[in-house]
C-alpha positions in Angstrom: 113.2 -52.8 -56.3 115.2 -49.5 -56.6 113.2 -48.0 -53.8 113.9 -51.0 -51.6 117.7 -50.6 -52.3 117.5 -46.9 -51.5 115.8 -47.5 -48.2 118.2 -50.3 -47.3 121.2 -48.1 -48.1 119.7 -45.2 -46.0 119.0 -47.6 -43.1 122.6 -49.0 -43.1 124.1 -45.5 -43.4 122.0 -44.2 -40.5 122.8 -47.3 -38.4 126.5 -46.9 -39.0 126.5 -43.2 -38.1 124.6 -43.9 -34.9 126.8 -46.8 -33.8 130.0 -44.8 -34.3 131.3 -44.2 -30.8 132.6 -40.9 -29.8 136.4 -40.9 -29.9 138.9 -39.4 -27.4 139.3 -35.7 -28.0 141.3 -33.1 -26.2 139.2 -31.3 -23.7 139.8 -27.5 -23.4 138.3 -24.9 -21.2 134.7 -23.8 -21.9 136.0 -20.4 -22.8 137.8 -21.8 -25.8 135.3 -24.5 -26.9 132.0 -25.4 -25.4 130.2 -28.8 -25.8 127.1 -30.4 -24.4 127.1 -32.0 -20.9 126.7 -35.4 -22.6 129.9 -34.8 -24.6 131.8 -34.0 -21.4 130.4 -37.1 -19.7 131.4 -39.3 -22.6 134.9 -37.8 -22.7 135.2 -38.2 -18.9 134.5 -41.9 -19.3 136.9 -42.3 -22.2 139.7 -40.4 -20.5 139.1 -42.3 -17.2 139.6 -45.5 -19.1 142.9 -44.1 -20.5 144.1 -43.3 -17.0 143.5 -46.9 -16.0 145.5 -48.2 -19.0 148.5 -45.9 -18.2 148.4 -44.1 -14.9 151.5 -42.1 -15.7 150.1 -40.5 -18.8 149.7 -36.8 -17.9 147.5 -35.9 -20.9 145.0 -38.5 -19.9 144.7 -37.1 -16.4 144.5 -33.5 -17.6 141.7 -34.3 -20.1 139.8 -36.4 -17.5 140.1 -33.6 -15.0 139.0 -30.9 -17.5 136.0 -32.9 -18.6 134.8 -33.2 -15.0 135.6 -29.6 -14.3 133.6 -28.4 -17.3 130.7 -30.6 -16.1 130.9 -29.0 -12.7 130.8 -25.5 -14.3 127.7 -26.5 -16.3 126.0 -28.2 -13.4 122.4 -27.1 -12.9 122.0 -28.2 -9.3 124.1 -28.4 -6.2 124.0 -32.2 -6.0 125.6 -32.5 -9.5 128.2 -29.8 -8.6 129.1 -31.5 -5.4 129.5 -34.9 -7.1 131.7 -33.3 -9.8 133.9 -31.7 -7.1 134.3 -34.9 -5.3 135.4 -36.6 -8.5 137.9 -33.8 -9.1 139.3 -34.2 -5.6 139.8 -37.9 -6.2 141.5 -37.2 -9.5 143.9 -34.8 -7.7 144.7 -37.5 -5.2 145.2 -40.1 -7.9 147.5 -37.8 -9.9 149.5 -37.1 -6.7 149.9 -40.8 -6.2 151.0 -41.7 -9.8 152.7 -38.5 -11.1 153.4 -36.3 -8.0 156.2 -34.2 -9.5 154.5 -33.5 -12.8 153.2 -30.3 -14.5 149.7 -31.8 -14.5 149.7 -32.3 -10.8 150.7 -28.7 -10.2 148.2 -27.5 -12.8 145.2 -29.2 -11.3 146.2 -29.0 -7.6 
């Protein structure tokens, strides 16, 4: 019975840790802190969702842009690099549309 409880506890603990979603984190340049491409992809999705919630939030746009830029720098093939660059160009256009006179726009443009 004790063994069964131990296994059940371990199973629940493992399940909870696997189900815990990655949270929004500030994205900095690769020179300061490097993560896996999957981490940057997840952060890009999360920050993109934040930009949809509040298009005037400069921090959201900057973190979204940085996550895509870091993916571009880590891209192993030309197709991935071109895709990342097209997303970055679209982000710049969107930032120009929503917050044209901002520090973030001038930073990423």
